[in-house]
All heavy atoms as a GROMACS GRO file, in nm:
protein
  588
    1MET      N    1   6.575   1.178 -16.861
    1MET     CA    2   6.640   1.138 -16.984
    1MET      C    3   6.730   1.016 -16.959
    1MET      O    4   6.742   0.932 -17.046
    1MET     CB    5   6.720   1.253 -17.042
    1MET     CG    6   6.635   1.369 -17.091
    1MET     SD    7   6.521   1.325 -17.219
    1MET     CE    8   6.589   1.412 -17.355
    2ALA      N    9   6.792   1.011 -16.842
    2ALA     CA   10   6.878   0.897 -16.811
    2ALA      C   11   6.797   0.768 -16.807
    2ALA      O   12   6.843   0.663 -16.852
    2ALA     CB   13   6.950   0.919 -16.679
    3ASN      N   14   6.676   0.776 -16.752
    3ASN     CA   15   6.589   0.657 -16.748
    3ASN      C   16   6.551   0.614 -16.888
    3ASN      O   17   6.542   0.494 -16.916
    3ASN     CB   18   6.464   0.685 -16.665
    3ASN     CG   19   6.493   0.695 -16.518
    3ASN    OD1   20   6.580   0.627 -16.466
    3ASN    ND2   21   6.422   0.783 -16.450
    4CYS      N   22   6.527   0.709 -16.976
    4CYS     CA   23   6.495   0.676 -17.116
    4CYS      C   24   6.611   0.603 -17.180
    4CYS      O   25   6.593   0.502 -17.248
    4CYS     CB   26   6.466   0.802 -17.197
    4CYS     SG   27   6.307   0.877 -17.163
    5ARG      N   28   6.732   0.654 -17.158
    5ARG     CA   29   6.850   0.589 -17.216
    5ARG      C   30   6.866   0.447 -17.164
    5ARG      O   31   6.900   0.356 -17.240
    5ARG     CB   32   6.975   0.672 -17.185
    5ARG     CG   33   6.985   0.795 -17.269
    5ARG     CD   34   7.120   0.865 -17.250
    5ARG     NE   35   7.125   0.981 -17.336
    5ARG     CZ   36   7.083   1.102 -17.302
    5ARG    NH1   37   7.033   1.123 -17.182
    5ARG    NH2   38   7.092   1.203 -17.386
    6ALA      N   39   6.842   0.426 -17.035
    6ALA     CA   40   6.856   0.292 -16.977
    6ALA      C   41   6.760   0.194 -17.044
    6ALA      O   42   6.797   0.082 -17.076
    6ALA     CB   43   6.832   0.298 -16.827
    7VAL      N   44   6.636   0.237 -17.065
    7VAL     CA   45   6.536   0.151 -17.129
    7VAL      C   46   6.578   0.120 -17.272
    7VAL      O   47   6.570   0.006 -17.318
    7VAL     CB   48   6.396   0.213 -17.125
    7VAL    CG1   49   6.299   0.138 -17.214
    7VAL    CG2   50   6.344   0.217 -16.982
    8LEU      N   51   6.627   0.220 -17.344
    8LEU     CA   52   6.668   0.198 -17.482
    8LEU      C   53   6.788   0.105 -17.492
    8LEU      O   54   6.795   0.021 -17.582
    8LEU     CB   55   6.698   0.332 -17.550
    8LEU     CG   56   6.576   0.419 -17.577
    8LEU    CD1   57   6.618   0.559 -17.620
    8LEU    CD2   58   6.486   0.355 -17.682
    9VAL      N   59   6.882   0.117 -17.400
    9VAL     CA   60   6.998   0.028 -17.400
    9VAL      C   61   6.954  -0.115 -17.369
    9VAL      O   62   7.001  -0.211 -17.431
    9VAL     CB   63   7.105   0.078 -17.301
    9VAL    CG1   64   7.214  -0.024 -17.281
    9VAL    CG2   65   7.164   0.209 -17.350
   10ASP      N   66   6.861  -0.132 -17.276
   10ASP     CA   67   6.810  -0.264 -17.240
   10ASP      C   68   6.734  -0.329 -17.355
   10ASP      O   69   6.725  -0.451 -17.364
   10ASP     CB   70   6.714  -0.256 -17.120
   10ASP     CG   71   6.785  -0.221 -16.991
   10ASP    OD1   72   6.907  -0.239 -16.982
   10ASP    OD2   73   6.714  -0.177 -16.898
   11LEU      N   74   6.680  -0.248 -17.441
   11LEU     CA   75   6.597  -0.297 -17.551
   11LEU      C   76   6.667  -0.401 -17.635
   11LEU      O   77   6.605  -0.499 -17.679
   11LEU     CB   78   6.552  -0.180 -17.638
   11LEU     CG   79   6.464  -0.214 -17.755
   11LEU    CD1   80   6.330  -0.268 -17.703
   11LEU    CD2   81   6.443  -0.094 -17.843
   12ASP      N   82   6.797  -0.386 -17.657
   12ASP     CA   83   6.870  -0.480 -17.740
   12ASP      C   84   6.861  -0.622 -17.685
   12ASP      O   85   6.855  -0.718 -17.761
   12ASP     CB   86   7.016  -0.436 -17.753
   12ASP     CG   87   7.088  -0.510 -17.864
   12ASP    OD1   88   7.031  -0.520 -17.974
   12ASP    OD2   89   7.200  -0.558 -17.840
   13GLU      N   90   6.856  -0.634 -17.554
   13GLU     CA   91   6.851  -0.765 -17.490
   13GLU      C   92   6.714  -0.831 -17.498
   13GLU      O   93   6.703  -0.953 -17.497
   13GLU     CB   94   6.894  -0.753 -17.343
   13GLU     CG   95   6.912  -0.886 -17.275
   13GLU     CD   96   6.966  -0.869 -17.134
   13GLU    OE1   97   7.050  -0.780 -17.111
   13GLU    OE2   98   6.923  -0.947 -17.048
   14CYS      N   99   6.608  -0.751 -17.508
   14CYS     CA  100   6.473  -0.809 -17.503
   14CYS      C  101   6.390  -0.783 -17.629
   14CYS      O  102   6.270  -0.798 -17.627
   14CYS     CB  103   6.399  -0.759 -17.380
   14CYS     SG  104   6.368  -0.582 -17.378
   15LYS      N  105   6.455  -0.747 -17.739
   15LYS     CA  106   6.381  -0.712 -17.860
   15LYS      C  107   6.301  -0.829 -17.915
   15LYS      O  108   6.192  -0.810 -17.968
   15LYS     CB  109   6.473  -0.653 -17.966
   15LYS     CG  110   6.577  -0.746 -18.018
   15LYS     CD  111   6.670  -0.674 -18.112
   15LYS     CE  112   6.786  -0.766 -18.144
   15LYS     NZ  113   6.907  -0.695 -18.170
   16GLU      N  114   6.353  -0.951 -17.904
   16GLU     CA  115   6.279  -1.066 -17.954
   16GLU      C  116   6.150  -1.088 -17.877
   16GLU      O  117   6.046  -1.117 -17.936
   16GLU     CB  118   6.367  -1.192 -17.947
   16GLU     CG  119   6.476  -1.192 -18.050
   16GLU     CD  120   6.562  -1.316 -18.041
   16GLU    OE1  121   6.510  -1.422 -17.999
   16GLU    OE2  122   6.679  -1.308 -18.078
   17GLU      N  123   6.156  -1.075 -17.745
   17GLU     CA  124   6.038  -1.094 -17.662
   17GLU      C  125   5.930  -0.990 -17.692
   17GLU      O  126   5.812  -1.017 -17.678
   17GLU     CB  127   6.073  -1.087 -17.513
   17GLU     CG  128   6.154  -1.204 -17.462
   17GLU     CD  129   6.304  -1.181 -17.475
   17GLU    OE1  130   6.349  -1.092 -17.550
   17GLU    OE2  131   6.379  -1.255 -17.409
   18LEU      N  132   5.971  -0.871 -17.736
   18LEU     CA  133   5.877  -0.764 -17.765
   18LEU      C  134   5.834  -0.763 -17.911
   18LEU      O  135   5.747  -0.686 -17.950
   18LEU     CB  136   5.939  -0.628 -17.731
   18LEU     CG  137   5.965  -0.603 -17.584
   18LEU    CD1  138   6.042  -0.473 -17.566
   18LEU    CD2  139   5.835  -0.599 -17.506
   19GLY      N  140   5.896  -0.849 -17.993
   19GLY     CA  141   5.862  -0.854 -18.134
   19GLY      C  142   5.914  -0.734 -18.212
   19GLY      O  143   5.853  -0.691 -18.309
   20ILE      N  144   6.028  -0.682 -18.171
   20ILE     CA  145   6.088  -0.566 -18.237
   20ILE      C  146   6.193  -0.616 -18.336
   20ILE      O  147   6.280  -0.695 -18.300
   20ILE     CB  148   6.151  -0.471 -18.134
   20ILE    CG1  149   6.040  -0.412 -18.046
   20ILE    CG2  150   6.231  -0.362 -18.200
   20ILE    CD1  151   6.089  -0.329 -17.933
   21SER      N  152   6.184  -0.568 -18.458
   21SER     CA  153   6.278  -0.609 -18.563
   21SER      C  154   6.416  -0.549 -18.538
   21SER      O  155   6.431  -0.454 -18.460
   21SER     CB  156   6.227  -0.565 -18.700
   21SER     OG  157   6.236  -0.425 -18.713
   22GLU      N  158   6.514  -0.604 -18.606
   22GLU     CA  159   6.651  -0.553 -18.596
   22GLU      C  160   6.657  -0.407 -18.642
   22GLU      O  161   6.725  -0.325 -18.580
   22GLU     CB  162   6.744  -0.639 -18.682
   22GLU     CG  163   6.890  -0.612 -18.660
   22GLU     CD  164   6.939  -0.652 -18.523
   22GLU    OE1  165   6.895  -0.754 -18.469
   22GLU    OE2  166   7.023  -0.578 -18.468
   23GLU      N  167   6.583  -0.374 -18.745
   23GLU     CA  168   6.580  -0.237 -18.797
   23GLU      C  169   6.522  -0.140 -18.694
   23GLU      O  170   6.575  -0.032 -18.671
   23GLU     CB  171   6.499  -0.232 -18.926
   23GLU     CG  172   6.503  -0.098 -18.996
   23GLU     CD  173   6.429  -0.102 -19.128
   23GLU    OE1  174   6.481  -0.164 -19.222
   23GLU    OE2  175   6.320  -0.043 -19.134
   24GLU      N  176   6.410  -0.180 -18.632
   24GLU     CA  177   6.350  -0.096 -18.528
   24GLU      C  178   6.445  -0.079 -18.411
   24GLU      O  179   6.457   0.030 -18.355
   24GLU     CB  180   6.219  -0.157 -18.478
   24GLU     CG  181   6.104  -0.148 -18.573
   24GLU     CD  182   5.982  -0.220 -18.520
   24GLU    OE1  183   5.992  -0.341 -18.490
   24GLU    OE2  184   5.878  -0.154 -18.508
   25SER      N  185   6.512  -0.188 -18.376
   25SER     CA  186   6.607  -0.184 -18.265
   25SER      C  187   6.719  -0.085 -18.293
   25SER      O  188   6.758  -0.008 -18.205
   25SER     CB  189   6.664  -0.323 -18.241
   25SER     OG  190   6.762  -0.320 -18.140
   26GLU      N  191   6.770  -0.084 -18.415
   26GLU     CA  192   6.875   0.010 -18.452
   26GLU      C  193   6.826   0.154 -18.440
   26GLU      O  194   6.898   0.242 -18.394
   26GLU     CB  195   6.925  -0.017 -18.594
   26GLU     CG  196   7.007  -0.144 -18.607
   26GLU     CD  197   7.133  -0.141 -18.522
   26GLU    OE1  198   7.202  -0.037 -18.517
   26GLU    OE2  199   7.162  -0.245 -18.459
   27THR      N  200   6.701   0.178 -18.480
   27THR     CA  201   6.643   0.311 -18.470
   27THR      C  202   6.639   0.356 -18.324
   27THR      O  203   6.675   0.469 -18.292
   27THR     CB  204   6.501   0.313 -18.530
   27THR    OG1  205   6.508   0.274 -18.666
   27THR    CG2  206   6.438   0.450 -18.519
   28TYR      N  207   6.596   0.265 -18.237
   28TYR     CA  208   6.591   0.299 -18.095
   28TYR      C  209   6.730   0.321 -18.038
   28TYR      O  210   6.750   0.410 -17.955
   28TYR     CB  211   6.517   0.191 -18.017
   28TYR     CG  212   6.368   0.191 -18.038
   28TYR    CD1  213   6.302   0.081 -18.088
   28TYR    CD2  214   6.292   0.304 -18.007
   28TYR    CE1  215   6.164   0.081 -18.107
   28TYR    CE2  216   6.155   0.306 -18.026
   28TYR     CZ  217   6.092   0.194 -18.076
   28TYR     OH  218   5.956   0.197 -18.095
   29LEU      N  219   6.827   0.241 -18.080
   29LEU     CA  220   6.963   0.258 -18.029
   29LEU      C  221   7.024   0.389 -18.078
   29LEU      O  222   7.100   0.452 -18.005
   29LEU     CB  223   7.050   0.139 -18.068
   29LEU     CG  224   7.013   0.009 -17.998
   29LEU    CD1  225   7.098  -0.106 -18.050
   29LEU    CD2  226   7.027   0.021 -17.848
   30GLU      N  227   6.989   0.433 -18.198
   30GLU     CA  228   7.034   0.564 -18.246
   30GLU      C  229   6.972   0.674 -18.161
   30GLU      O  230   7.034   0.778 -18.138
   30GLU     CB  231   6.994   0.583 -18.393
   30GLU     CG  232   7.076   0.500 -18.489
   30GLU     CD  233   7.023   0.508 -18.632
   30GLU    OE1  234   6.939   0.596 -18.662
   30GLU    OE2  235   7.068   0.425 -18.712
   31MET      N  236   6.852   0.650 -18.114
   31MET     CA  237   6.783   0.748 -18.031
   31MET      C  238   6.860   0.773 -17.901
   31MET      O  239   6.856   0.882 -17.846
   31MET     CB  240   6.642   0.695 -17.998
   31MET     CG  241   6.534   0.798 -18.002
   31MET     SD  242   6.377   0.732 -17.944
   31MET     CE  243   6.318   0.644 -18.086
   32VAL      N  244   6.930   0.671 -17.853
   32VAL     CA  245   7.007   0.684 -17.728
   32VAL      C  246   7.109   0.797 -17.743
   32VAL      O  247   7.127   0.878 -17.652
   32VAL     CB  248   7.081   0.553 -17.694
   32VAL    CG1  249   7.176   0.572 -17.579
   32VAL    CG2  250   6.982   0.443 -17.662
   33GLU      N  251   7.174   0.803 -17.858
   33GLU     CA  252   7.277   0.903 -17.879
   33GLU      C  253   7.220   1.043 -17.898
   33GLU      O  254   7.286   1.142 -17.867
   33GLU     CB  255   7.361   0.865 -18.001
   33GLU     CG  256   7.436   0.734 -17.981
   33GLU     CD  257   7.503   0.686 -18.108
   33GLU    OE1  258   7.508   0.763 -18.207
   33GLU    OE2  259   7.551   0.573 -18.109
   34ASN      N  260   7.100   1.052 -17.951
   34ASN     CA  261   7.041   1.182 -17.984
   34ASN      C  262   6.902   1.198 -17.924
   34ASN      O  263   6.811   1.245 -17.990
   34ASN     CB  264   7.031   1.198 -18.136
   34ASN     CG  265   7.165   1.181 -18.203
   34ASN    OD1  266   7.261   1.245 -18.166
   34ASN    ND2  267   7.172   1.094 -18.301
   35LEU      N  268   6.886   1.158 -17.800
   35LEU     CA  269   6.755   1.159 -17.737
   35LEU      C  270   6.700   1.301 -17.726
   35LEU      O  271   6.767   1.391 -17.678
   35LEU     CB  272   6.763   1.095 -17.598
   35LEU     CG  273   6.632   1.059 -17.532
   35LEU    CD1  274   6.556   0.958 -17.616
   35LEU    CD2  275   6.658   1.002 -17.395
   36LYS      N  276   6.578   1.317 -17.775
   36LYS     CA  277   6.512   1.447 -17.774
   36LYS      C  278   6.385   1.436 -17.689
   36LYS      O  279   6.331   1.327 -17.674
   36LYS     CB  280   6.474   1.487 -17.916
   36LYS     CG  281   6.593   1.500 -18.008
   36LYS     CD  282   6.548   1.525 -18.150
   36LYS     CE  283   6.668   1.515 -18.242
   36LYS     NZ  284   6.656   1.413 -18.341
   37PRO      N  285   6.338   1.546 -17.637
   37PRO     CA  286   6.216   1.541 -17.555
   37PRO      C  287   6.096   1.477 -17.627
   37PRO      O  288   6.017   1.406 -17.565
   37PRO     CB  289   6.188   1.689 -17.523
   37PRO     CG  290   6.323   1.752 -17.526
   37PRO     CD  291   6.398   1.681 -17.637
   38GLN      N  292   6.085   1.495 -17.758
   38GLN     CA  293   5.972   1.436 -17.830
   38GLN      C  294   5.983   1.284 -17.842
   38GLN      O  295   5.886   1.217 -17.874
   38GLN     CB  296   5.952   1.501 -17.968
   38GLN     CG  297   6.066   1.487 -18.062
   38GLN     CD  298   6.160   1.605 -18.062
   38GLN    OE1  299   6.174   1.673 -17.961
   38GLN    NE2  300   6.226   1.631 -18.174
   39ASP      N  301   6.101   1.227 -17.814
   39ASP     CA  302   6.119   1.082 -17.818
   39ASP      C  303   6.068   1.013 -17.692
   39ASP      O  304   6.052   0.892 -17.690
   39ASP     CB  305   6.268   1.046 -17.837
   39ASP     CG  306   6.323   1.094 -17.970
   39ASP    OD1  307   6.245   1.102 -18.066
   39ASP    OD2  308   6.445   1.120 -17.976
   40VAL      N  309   6.046   1.090 -17.587
   40VAL     CA  310   6.008   1.032 -17.458
   40VAL      C  311   5.879   0.950 -17.468
   40VAL      O  312   5.868   0.844 -17.409
   40VAL     CB  313   5.997   1.142 -17.349
   40VAL    CG1  314   5.942   1.086 -17.220
   40VAL    CG2  315   6.133   1.205 -17.325
   41SER      N  316   5.783   0.995 -17.546
   41SER     CA  317   5.657   0.920 -17.558
   41SER      C  318   5.680   0.782 -17.621
   41SER      O  319   5.618   0.683 -17.581
   41SER     CB  320   5.553   0.998 -17.637
   41SER     OG  321   5.595   1.017 -17.771
   42LYS      N  322   5.771   0.774 -17.718
   42LYS     CA  323   5.804   0.645 -17.781
   42LYS      C  324   5.869   0.552 -17.679
   42LYS      O  325   5.838   0.433 -17.673
   42LYS     CB  326   5.897   0.665 -17.900
   42LYS     CG  327   5.836   0.740 -18.014
   42LYS     CD  328   5.940   0.764 -18.122
   42LYS     CE  329   5.888   0.858 -18.228
   42LYS     NZ  330   5.992   0.898 -18.323
   43VAL      N  331   5.960   0.608 -17.601
   43VAL     CA  332   6.030   0.528 -17.501
   43VAL      C  333   5.934   0.486 -17.390
   43VAL      O  334   5.942   0.373 -17.341
   43VAL     CB  335   6.152   0.605 -17.444
   43VAL    CG1  336   6.225   0.521 -17.341
   43VAL    CG2  337   6.246   0.645 -17.556
   44LEU      N  338   5.841   0.571 -17.354
   44LEU     CA  339   5.742   0.536 -17.253
   44LEU      C  340   5.656   0.419 -17.300
   44LEU      O  341   5.629   0.326 -17.224
   44LEU     CB  342   5.654   0.655 -17.219
   44LEU     CG  343   5.542   0.629 -17.119
   44LEU    CD1  344   5.597   0.578 -16.986
   44LEU    CD2  345   5.460   0.755 -17.097
   45THR      N  346   5.616   0.421 -17.425
   45THR     CA  347   5.539   0.309 -17.482
   45THR      C  348   5.620   0.180 -17.473
   45THR      O  349   5.566   0.076 -17.434
   45THR     CB  350   5.502   0.339 -17.628
   45THR    OG1  351   5.425   0.459 -17.632
   45THR    CG2  352   5.423   0.226 -17.689
   46LEU      N  353   5.746   0.187 -17.505
   46LEU     CA  354   5.834   0.069 -17.494
   46LEU      C  355   5.844   0.023 -17.349
   46LEU      O  356   5.839  -0.097 -17.321
   46LEU     CB  357   5.974   0.104 -17.543
   46LEU     CG  358   6.004   0.074 -17.686
   46LEU    CD1  359   6.136   0.136 -17.727
   46LEU    CD2  360   6.008  -0.073 -17.710
   47ALA      N  361   5.860   0.117 -17.258
   47ALA     CA  362   5.873   0.083 -17.116
   47ALA      C  363   5.747   0.012 -17.067
   47ALA      O  364   5.756  -0.085 -16.990
   47ALA     CB  365   5.899   0.208 -17.033
   48LEU      N  366   5.631   0.057 -17.109
   48LEU     CA  367   5.507  -0.009 -17.070
   48LEU      C  368   5.500  -0.151 -17.125
   48LEU      O  369   5.459  -0.244 -17.055
   48LEU     CB  370   5.386   0.072 -17.116
   48LEU     CG  371   5.365   0.204 -17.042
   48LEU    CD1  372   5.263   0.291 -17.114
   48LEU    CD2  373   5.320   0.178 -16.899
   49LYS      N  374   5.543  -0.169 -17.249
   49LYS     CA  375   5.545  -0.304 -17.309
   49LYS      C  376   5.640  -0.394 -17.232
   49LYS      O  377   5.609  -0.510 -17.206
   49LYS     CB  378   5.588  -0.298 -17.456
   49LYS     CG  379   5.484  -0.243 -17.548
   49LYS     CD  380   5.536  -0.243 -17.691
   49LYS     CE  381   5.437  -0.186 -17.787
   49LYS     NZ  382   5.488  -0.185 -17.925
   50ILE      N  383   5.756  -0.340 -17.196
   50ILE     CA  384   5.855  -0.420 -17.122
   50ILE      C  385   5.800  -0.458 -16.986
   50ILE      O  386   5.807  -0.574 -16.946
   50ILE     CB  387   5.987  -0.341 -17.107
   50ILE    CG1  388   6.056  -0.329 -17.243
   50ILE    CG2  389   6.079  -0.406 -17.004
   50ILE    CD1  390   6.173  -0.232 -17.246
   51ARG      N  391   5.744  -0.362 -16.915
   51ARG     CA  392   5.694  -0.389 -16.780
   51ARG      C  393   5.581  -0.491 -16.780
   51ARG      O  394   5.574  -0.577 -16.692
   51ARG     CB  395   5.647  -0.260 -16.713
   51ARG     CG  396   5.610  -0.282 -16.567
   51ARG     CD  397   5.566  -0.158 -16.501
   51ARG     NE  398   5.432  -0.122 -16.549
   51ARG     CZ  399   5.363  -0.019 -16.504
   51ARG    NH1  400   5.414   0.061 -16.415
   51ARG    NH2  401   5.243   0.006 -16.549
   52GLU      N  402   5.494  -0.486 -16.880
   52GLU     CA  403   5.379  -0.574 -16.885
   52GLU      C  404   5.407  -0.709 -16.951
   52GLU      O  405   5.325  -0.799 -16.942
   52GLU     CB  406   5.263  -0.504 -16.957
   52GLU     CG  407   5.219  -0.374 -16.892
   52GLU     CD  408   5.177  -0.392 -16.746
   52GLU    OE1  409   5.108  -0.491 -16.716
   52GLU    OE2  410   5.215  -0.307 -16.664
   53SER      N  411   5.520  -0.723 -17.017
   53SER     CA  412   5.551  -0.847 -17.087
   53SER      C  413   5.580  -0.961 -16.990
   53SER      O  414   5.662  -0.948 -16.899
   53SER     CB  415   5.674  -0.827 -17.178
   53SER     OG  416   5.711  -0.950 -17.236
   54GLY      N  417   5.515  -1.071 -17.012
   54GLY     CA  418   5.542  -1.190 -16.932
   54GLY      C  419   5.660  -1.268 -16.986
   54GLY      O  420   5.713  -1.358 -16.920
   55LYS      N  421   5.705  -1.234 -17.105
   55LYS     CA  422   5.815  -1.306 -17.169
   55LYS      C  423   5.952  -1.256 -17.121
   55LYS      O  424   6.049  -1.329 -17.130
   55LYS     CB  425   5.808  -1.290 -17.321
   55LYS     CG  426   5.685  -1.354 -17.381
   55LYS     CD  427   5.683  -1.331 -17.531
   55LYS     CE  428   5.559  -1.393 -17.592
   55LYS     NZ  429   5.554  -1.370 -17.737
   56ILE      N  430   5.958  -1.134 -17.074
   56ILE     CA  431   6.085  -1.077 -17.029
   56ILE      C  432   6.104  -1.112 -16.882
   56ILE      O  433   6.024  -1.075 -16.797
   56ILE     CB  434   6.088  -0.925 -17.050
   56ILE    CG1  435   6.074  -0.894 -17.199
   56ILE    CG2  436   6.217  -0.865 -16.993
   56ILE    CD1  437   6.055  -0.749 -17.230
   57LYS      N  438   6.210  -1.184 -16.855
   57LYS     CA  439   6.234  -1.233 -16.718
   57LYS      C  440   6.344  -1.157 -16.646
   57LYS      O  441   6.358  -1.170 -16.525
   57LYS     CB  442   6.272  -1.382 -16.722
   57LYS     CG  443   6.168  -1.470 -16.790
   57LYS     CD  444   6.036  -1.466 -16.717
   57LYS     CE  445   5.935  -1.557 -16.785
   57LYS     NZ  446   5.800  -1.529 -16.749
   58ASN      N  447   6.424  -1.079 -16.717
   58ASN     CA  448   6.536  -1.007 -16.656
   58ASN      C  449   6.483  -0.896 -16.566
   58ASN      O  450   6.423  -0.800 -16.613
   58ASN     CB  451   6.625  -0.949 -16.767
   58ASN     CG  452   6.749  -0.885 -16.714
   58ASN    OD1  453   6.749  -0.822 -16.608
   58ASN    ND2  454   6.857  -0.897 -16.788
   59PRO      N  455   6.505  -0.906 -16.434
   59PRO     CA  456   6.451  -0.805 -16.343
   59PRO      C  457   6.513  -0.666 -16.361
   59PRO      O  458   6.447  -0.566 -16.337
   59PRO     CB  459   6.482  -0.861 -16.204
   59PRO     CG  460   6.591  -0.960 -16.224
   59PRO     CD  461   6.576  -1.012 -16.364
   60GLU      N  462   6.639  -0.658 -16.404
   60GLU     CA  463   6.701  -0.527 -16.426
   60GLU      C  464   6.631  -0.450 -16.536
   60GLU      O  465   6.608  -0.330 -16.524
   60GLU     CB  466   6.850  -0.543 -16.460
   60GLU     CG  467   6.936  -0.570 -16.340
   60GLU     CD  468   6.930  -0.456 -16.239
   60GLU    OE1  469   6.941  -0.338 -16.276
   60GLU    OE2  470   6.914  -0.486 -16.120
   61ILE      N  471   6.595  -0.519 -16.643
   61ILE     CA  472   6.526  -0.454 -16.755
   61ILE      C  473   6.388  -0.408 -16.708
   61ILE      O  474   6.346  -0.295 -16.736
   61ILE     CB  475   6.514  -0.550 -16.875
   61ILE    CG1  476   6.653  -0.577 -16.932
   61ILE    CG2  477   6.421  -0.494 -16.981
   61ILE    CD1  478   6.658  -0.682 -17.040
   62LYS      N  479   6.318  -0.493 -16.635
   62LYS     CA  480   6.186  -0.456 -16.584
   62LYS      C  481   6.197  -0.338 -16.487
   62LYS      O  482   6.113  -0.247 -16.488
   62LYS     CB  483   6.121  -0.575 -16.515
   62LYS     CG  484   6.084  -0.687 -16.612
   62LYS     CD  485   5.941  -0.720 -16.593
   62LYS     CE  486   5.905  -0.832 -16.690
   62LYS     NZ  487   5.770  -0.820 -16.732
   63ASN      N  488   6.301  -0.337 -16.404
   63ASN     CA  489   6.321  -0.227 -16.309
   63ASN      C  490   6.349  -0.095 -16.380
   63ASN      O  491   6.297   0.010 -16.340
   63ASN     CB  492   6.434  -0.258 -16.211
   63ASN     CG  493   6.396  -0.362 -16.110
   63ASN    OD1  494   6.278  -0.386 -16.085
   63ASN    ND2  495   6.495  -0.428 -16.051
   64ASP      N  496   6.432  -0.100 -16.486
   64ASP     CA  497   6.459   0.022 -16.562
   64ASP      C  498   6.330   0.077 -16.622
   64ASP      O  499   6.305   0.198 -16.619
   64ASP     CB  500   6.560  -0.005 -16.674
   64ASP     CG  501   6.702  -0.020 -16.624
   64ASP    OD1  502   6.731   0.023 -16.510
   64ASP    OD2  503   6.785  -0.074 -16.699
   65ALA      N  504   6.248  -0.011 -16.677
   65ALA     CA  505   6.121   0.032 -16.736
   65ALA      C  506   6.030   0.092 -16.628
   65ALA      O  507   5.969   0.198 -16.649
   65ALA     CB  508   6.051  -0.086 -16.804
   66SER      N  509   6.023   0.030 -16.514
   66SER     CA  510   5.938   0.080 -16.405
   66SER      C  511   5.987   0.215 -16.353
   66SER      O  512   5.907   0.303 -16.323
   66SER     CB  513   5.933  -0.021 -16.290
   66SER     OG  514   5.864  -0.137 -16.331
   67ARG      N  515   6.120   0.231 -16.344
   67ARG     CA  516   6.175   0.361 -16.300
   67ARG      C  517   6.139   0.473 -16.396
   67ARG      O  518   6.103   0.583 -16.354
   67ARG     CB  519   6.328   0.352 -16.286
   67ARG     CG  520   6.374   0.298 -16.153
   67ARG     CD  521   6.523   0.319 -16.132
   67ARG     NE  522   6.604   0.233 -16.216
   67ARG     CZ  523   6.636   0.107 -16.189
   67ARG    NH1  524   6.590   0.051 -16.078
   67ARG    NH2  525   6.710   0.037 -16.270
   68LEU      N  526   6.146   0.443 -16.526
   68LEU     CA  527   6.108   0.545 -16.624
   68LEU      C  528   5.961   0.582 -16.611
   68LEU      O  529   5.926   0.700 -16.608
   68LEU     CB  530   6.136   0.495 -16.766
   68LEU     CG  531   6.085   0.586 -16.877
   68LEU    CD1  532   6.152   0.722 -16.872
   68LEU    CD2  533   6.102   0.521 -17.011
   69ILE      N  534   5.877   0.484 -16.596
   69ILE     CA  535   5.732   0.510 -16.582
   69ILE      C  536   5.706   0.594 -16.458
   69ILE      O  537   5.631   0.691 -16.463
   69ILE     CB  538   5.655   0.377 -16.582
   69ILE    CG1  539   5.666   0.310 -16.718
   69ILE    CG2  540   5.508   0.399 -16.544
   69ILE    CD1  541   5.627   0.164 -16.721
   70ARG      N  542   5.767   0.558 -16.346
   70ARG     CA  543   5.750   0.635 -16.222
   70ARG      C  544   5.800   0.778 -16.238
   70ARG      O  545   5.738   0.872 -16.190
   70ARG     CB  546   5.819   0.567 -16.104
   70ARG     CG  547   5.742   0.451 -16.048
   70ARG     CD  548   5.798   0.407 -15.914
   70ARG     NE  549   5.939   0.374 -15.918
   70ARG     CZ  550   5.989   0.254 -15.947
   70ARG    NH1  551   5.908   0.156 -15.979
   70ARG    NH2  552   6.118   0.233 -15.948
   71ALA      N  553   5.915   0.795 -16.303
   71ALA     CA  554   5.971   0.929 -16.321
   71ALA      C  555   5.877   1.018 -16.402
   71ALA      O  556   5.858   1.134 -16.370
   71ALA     CB  557   6.107   0.920 -16.390
   72ILE      N  558   5.815   0.960 -16.503
   72ILE     CA  559   5.723   1.037 -16.585
   72ILE      C  560   5.596   1.067 -16.507
   72ILE      O  561   5.541   1.177 -16.515
   72ILE     CB  562   5.695   0.966 -16.718
   72ILE    CG1  563   5.822   0.970 -16.804
   72ILE    CG2  564   5.577   1.029 -16.792
   72ILE    CD1  565   5.816   0.890 -16.930
   73GLU      N  566   5.550   0.971 -16.428
   73GLU     CA  567   5.429   0.994 -16.346
   73GLU      C  568   5.454   1.105 -16.244
   73GLU      O  569   5.362   1.182 -16.214
   73GLU     CB  570   5.391   0.865 -16.272
   73GLU     CG  571   5.331   0.760 -16.361
   73GLU     CD  572   5.304   0.630 -16.286
   73GLU    OE1  573   5.364   0.605 -16.179
   73GLU    OE2  574   5.224   0.551 -16.337
   74MET      N  575   5.574   1.114 -16.190
   74MET     CA  576   5.606   1.212 -16.087
   74MET      C  577   5.625   1.352 -16.145
   74MET      O  578   5.618   1.449 -16.072
   74MET     CB  579   5.732   1.171 -16.012
   74MET     CG  580   5.726   1.034 -15.948
   74MET     SD  581   5.629   1.028 -15.799
   74MET     CE  582   5.738   1.103 -15.684
   75SER      N  583   5.652   1.361 -16.273
   75SER     CA  584   5.682   1.494 -16.332
   75SER      C  585   5.558   1.570 -16.366
   75SER      O  586   5.448   1.531 -16.363
   75SER     CB  587   5.768   1.478 -16.457
   75SER     OG  588   5.700   1.408 -16.557
   0.00000   0.00000   0.00000
């Protein structure tokens, strides 16, 4: 869950590169406060987009996304 929160917090910085609207971004940021197990699939999809995006250059954001993907693969 901590990895999910990290990806969602990073989202605000890279929403333009991912083509996420301000409204969608707010929805994801609300998810940080009330993260539920059923939200994990949405966050995983975002993490995959972040990891594969050539437009996002911030290595910390990419690392957070990769950590989440690895954590889910290991579970």
